[in-house]
C-alpha positions as CSV (number, residue, x, y, z in Angstrom):
1,X,78.7,100.1,140.9
2,X,79.4,100.7,137.2
3,X,77.5,98.5,134.7
4,X,78.8,98.1,131.2
5,X,77.0,96.2,128.5
6,X,77.7,95.5,124.9
7,X,75.9,94.1,121.9
8,X,76.6,93.1,118.4
9,X,75.0,94.6,115.3
10,X,75.0,93.1,111.9
11,X,76.1,95.6,109.2
12,X,74.5,94.9,105.8
13,X,76.2,95.9,102.6
14,X,78.5,98.2,104.6
15,X,81.7,96.2,104.0
16,X,81.7,96.5,100.2
17,X,84.7,98.9,100.2
18,X,86.5,96.5,102.6
19,X,86.0,93.6,100.2
20,X,87.3,95.7,97.3
21,X,90.4,96.7,99.3
22,X,90.9,93.0,100.3
23,X,90.7,92.0,96.7
24,X,93.3,94.5,95.7
25,X,95.5,93.5,98.6
26,X,95.3,89.8,97.7
27,X,96.1,90.5,94.0
28,X,99.2,92.6,95.1
29,X,100.4,89.8,97.3
30,X,99.8,87.2,94.5
31,X,101.9,89.3,92.2
32,X,104.7,89.8,94.8
33,X,104.8,86.1,95.6
34,X,105.6,85.3,92.0
35,X,108.3,88.0,91.9
36,X,109.9,86.9,95.1
37,X,109.8,83.2,94.1
38,X,111.6,84.1,90.9
39,X,114.5,85.9,92.7
40,X,114.5,83.9,95.9
41,X,118.1,82.8,95.5
42,X,119.2,86.4,95.6
43,X,117.0,87.3,98.6
44,X,117.9,84.2,100.6
45,X,121.5,85.4,100.7
46,X,120.5,88.4,102.8
47,X,120.5,87.3,106.5
48,X,119.1,90.3,108.3
49,X,115.3,90.5,107.9
50,X,115.1,94.3,107.7
51,X,117.7,94.4,104.9
52,X,115.9,91.6,103.1
53,X,112.7,93.5,103.3
54,X,114.3,96.6,102.0
55,X,115.9,94.7,99.1
56,X,112.5,93.1,98.3
57,X,110.8,96.4,98.3
58,X,113.5,97.9,96.0
59,X,112.9,95.2,93.5
60,X,109.3,96.4,92.9
61,X,109.1,100.1,93.8
62,X,110.8,102.8,91.9
63,X,112.2,105.9,93.6
64,X,114.5,108.7,92.6
65,X,117.6,106.7,93.4
66,X,116.2,103.2,92.7
67,X,114.8,101.9,89.4
68,X,112.6,98.9,90.1
69,X,113.4,95.6,88.2
70,X,109.7,94.6,88.1
71,X,106.7,96.6,87.0
72,X,104.7,96.5,90.2
73,X,104.2,100.3,90.2
74,X,102.8,100.1,86.7
75,X,100.4,97.2,87.6
76,X,99.3,98.8,90.9
77,X,99.5,102.5,90.6
78,X,98.9,104.9,93.5
79,X,99.0,102.2,96.2
80,X,99.8,103.8,99.5
81,X,103.2,103.0,101.0
82,X,101.8,101.3,104.1
83,X,99.6,99.1,101.9
84,X,102.5,98.2,99.7
85,X,104.8,97.5,102.6
86,X,102.2,95.3,104.2
87,X,101.8,93.3,101.0
88,X,105.6,93.0,100.5
89,X,106.0,91.8,104.1
90,X,103.2,89.2,103.6
91,X,104.5,87.9,100.3
92,X,108.1,87.8,101.5
93,X,107.0,85.9,104.6
94,X,105.0,83.4,102.6
95,X,107.8,82.7,100.1
96,X,110.4,82.5,102.9
97,X,108.2,80.0,104.9
98,X,107.5,78.0,101.8
99,X,111.2,77.7,100.9
100,X,112.2,76.8,104.4
101,X,109.6,74.1,104.6
102,X,110.6,72.8,101.2
103,X,114.2,72.5,102.2
104,X,113.2,70.7,105.4
105,X,111.1,68.3,103.5
106,X,114.0,67.6,101.0
107,X,116.4,66.9,103.8
108,X,114.0,64.6,105.6
109,X,113.4,62.8,102.3
110,X,117.2,62.4,101.8
111,X,117.6,61.0,105.4
112,X,114.8,58.5,104.7
113,X,116.5,57.4,101.4
114,X,119.8,56.9,103.2
115,X,118.2,54.6,105.8
116,X,116.8,52.3,103.1
């Protein structure tokens, strides 16, 4: 019979780099949410989620073929691509969810006004 045991150990002051990374991630998401809120009308017209993500990323990231409209690369230099893409996805999802819920609330409010 094989016996397996596990236990938890508290790490003290070992998560300081994680906190710094989390702080940077949150500030990038905060910046991106403001950007995507400002251009939501444009992004909302794109139905397919993958194309919307690509369009959102092109708004903030400069490449050889694509000049970015916003200065994300200047504000957050040398951010790894996987980190940037995760932040873009998070911000885009947050703005999309907010806009969807806002529209639902407005429609529900209109329905209640028509009943009165």
